[in-house]
N, C-alpha and C positions, 0 to 999 in steps of 0.2 A: 502681418506675419506672426507677431507675438500671440495674437488671439488664436489663429489657426494652429500654431505650434502647441499652445496649451490644450486646445480641444483634441488635437491628435494624441497628445500624451494621455489625457484622461480616458479617451475612448479605447486606446490600446490597453491601458491598465485594466479597464472594466472587461474587455474581451478576454484578456489573459485570465482574470479571476473567474470568468464564466467557464472557460475551458478546464481550468484546474478543478473547479467544483464538480464538473461533469465526470472527471477522472476519479475524484474522491467518491462520488456516488457509485460508480461502477465497481471500484474496489470494495466499498462497503457492502454492496449487494452480493458480490462473490464471497466475501468473508462471512456474511450472514448465512449464505447457502451452505458453505462448507461447515460452519459451526453447527448448524442444525443437523446435517448429515452425520457429522462426527458424534454428536451426542446420541443420536438415534442408534447408530451402529455400535457405539460403545455400550449402551444399555442392553443391546442384543448380544453382547459378548463377541462382536465381530470387528475387532480392532484391525484385522487384516484388510477389511473393506476400506477402512479409512486410509490405510497406507497406500493401497492401490489407487484410490481416488486422488490423493495428493500427487502421485506419480503421473497419472493420466492428465490432470489439469495443468501440469507443468509444460505441456505442449501447446497451450493456448497462445494464439498470436498476440504479441504485445506484452506478454507476461515474462519478465526477466528473472523473477525469483518467487518461489512459493514453497514454504516450509513451515513446520510447527517446531517451535523452540521450547524445550523443557523448562518448566518453572519451579519444579518441586525443590531443587537444591538452592533456589534463590540466586543462582548465578546467571542464568539465561544465556548460556553459551553453547549448549549441546542440542543438536537436531534430533527430534523424535524420529523413531523408526530406522535410524541409521546404525544402531547397535542393539544388543539385547539387554541392556541395563534395566530398562523398565520391566521387561518380562521377568527378569530375575527377582525384581522387587514384587511384582504381582503374584508370582507363584508362592510367595510366603503366606498369601491369604487365600488364593483360589487355585485350583488345578489348571495348568496350562492346556489349551486346546491345540491339537496338532496343526490346524490350519493357521494358527498365529505364527508358526515358524516357517511356513512354506515361502521360499524365496526371500526370506528376511535378511536384511543387511546386518553385518556385524563388523563395522570398521574399528580397527584398534585405536585410532585417533579420531575423535568425534568433536569437531568444532564447526558450528553452524556458520554459514556465510553471512557477512554483514554484522556480526555481533561485536566486532571490535570498533565499530563506528560510534563516536561519542554521542551522536544524536540518538542512536538506538539505546545506548547505555542509560542516558537520562530518561528516555521514555519508559524503559523497562523498570527503572527504579520507581517512577511514578505509579506504574501499574502495580508493582509489588506491594506498595503501601496499603492498598485496599482493593484487591482484585475484583471483589463482588460489586464495587461501586465505580471502578475505574472506567474512564471513557476510552474509546478507540483513539489511537495516536497516529499521526502521519508526519512525514518529513521528506525533504528532497535530498537525493544523493546521486552519485554516478556509479554505474556498473559497466565496466569494460568500455569506458568512454561515452556511455549513453546516460542521458539525464533521465532519472526515474522518480516516481512518487512511491514511497514505501509506506504501507498501511499496516498497522499493528492492531490486532484484536485480542483482548484478554480471553483466556479460556479458564474460568474459575473452577475450583474443585468443589462441586456441589455435593450435597449429602448423598445423592444417588450414585455418586462416583466413588464413595468411600470403600465399598466392598473390594474393588480392585486396586485403587490408588492410595488407600489409607486416608486418615483424617488429620494427619500431622502437618498439613500445609493447605494454603488457600488457593494457590495458583498451580493448575496443571501445566499450563504452558501459554505460549503466545503464538498466534497465527500471523505470519509475516507474508505480505503480498507486495511485490515490487513491480509496478507497471511502467513501461516506457512512456515518456511524455514528449518524445521527439516529434510526434505528429502535431503537438500543440505549437511547438516552435515554427514548424512549417506553415501552419495555418495562420499564426500570428504574423509571420513575415509577409504572407500573401495579403492579409487584411491591411497590414501597415502600408504595403505598396499601393493598394487601392485607395486608402485614405490620403496618401501623399498626392496621388494624381488628382483626386477630388479637390484637395486643398489648393494645389497649384492652379487647377482650372478656375477655381473660385477666385483666387488672387488675381489671375490674369483678367478675368471678367471684371472684377472690381477696378483693377488698374485702367482698363479700357474705358469704363464708365466715368471714372474720375478724370481721365485725360480729356474726354469729350466734354464733360461738364465744365472743367477749368477753361478749356478753349472757348466755350460759349460765353463764360463769364468775362474773359479777357476781351472778346470781340464786342 
């Protein structure tokens, strides 16, 4: 019983690690794709395309949160594209294009979701120390009662970005992707039930064999 219990624990732990790694890889692929599209559109002076891309991707199944959080002020609390603060800064260096303002939000109070989380604050500070060399960060949290994996990708302020964003900061922002892992718990529960049945069947078989063997020895 102890042996099978230990095996069950180890196997369940490894299965969970595998599923979590799969979710991390999916989040990483999505983050890399968005980052590439963002840089390409920004260099083409089409920030409006990035804004619409973010809005469209928010409808993806299993995606609980997708946003870019500004990093220029070093606070990491404001969502990009939710007010015209960045545009006001950009127009001090380059003329604004009319398409940038079409359907643009301008919330009087701009506080990005999830930025009060202590895990986010710690991750943001690590990224802020050296955005050019910072690794992607991830942690687990709950959104509306759902367990999610939150993935953070630094968006450094490269030299080609200086024309619009200026050169007085290293971090343009952080891309935050929060993906539900409810499916992981369901699959783990199902795998655990199957393992338990296998273990019980094995124990029953061993018990029967031992009983028969002991009976023969006694006879």
